[in-house]
N, C-alpha and C positions, 0 to 999 in steps of 0.2 A: 264092791264099791270102787276099787282102784280102776277096774275096767271102764266103768261109766265115767270116771273122772278123766281117764286118758282119752276116751272118745270125745268128751266135751272139749278138752284142751285142743285136740286135733281139729275139731270142727271150728273152734274160735280162731285158731292160728291160720287156717286155710283162707286166704284172702282172694283166691282166684274165683272167677265167675263173671257173668255178664252183668253189667249195670242196667239200671232202669232206662237210661237214655238209649242204650244200644237196642234194647227190645222195642222201645217206642219207635225208633227210627225204622226198624225192620217191619213193624206192623204198618207204619205209614207208607213205606215203599210198596208193600204188598197191596194195600188198599188202593193206592194211586194206579198201580199197574192193572189191578183188577177192574177198576173203573174205566180205564182206557180201553181194555179189551172188550168190556161190555158195550162201550160206546161204539167201537168199531163194528162189533157184531150186530148192534142194533141198526146201524146205518147200512150194513151189507145185507142183512136179512130182516127187514122190519116186520114181516108177517110172522116170523117165528115166535117172537115174544107175545104178540097179540093173540096168536092162536093158542098159546099156552094159557094166557090169562083168561081167554074166553072159555076154554075147556075146564079150567079150575073153577071159574065162577059158576058155570052151569052145574058142576058137581056139588057145589056148596050151597046152592039155592035151597031154601026150605029147612036149613039147619038153624035151630034156635039156640044161640050160644048162651043167652041170659036165661037162667032158670027161674 
């Protein structure tokens, strides 16, 4: 019982860590950079994504999702 109590006390006293705002800002930065890279790639190679979309849509035709 004393070991569990000491672990709980150590956990409650430890105030280090990342806050919610830090994580949200990191996610926002990654999303913005990813969108910029995607936009640059789409303007540089427009047929790349259209070819992938066409290939995937031809593979998925005839699949009935609703049972």
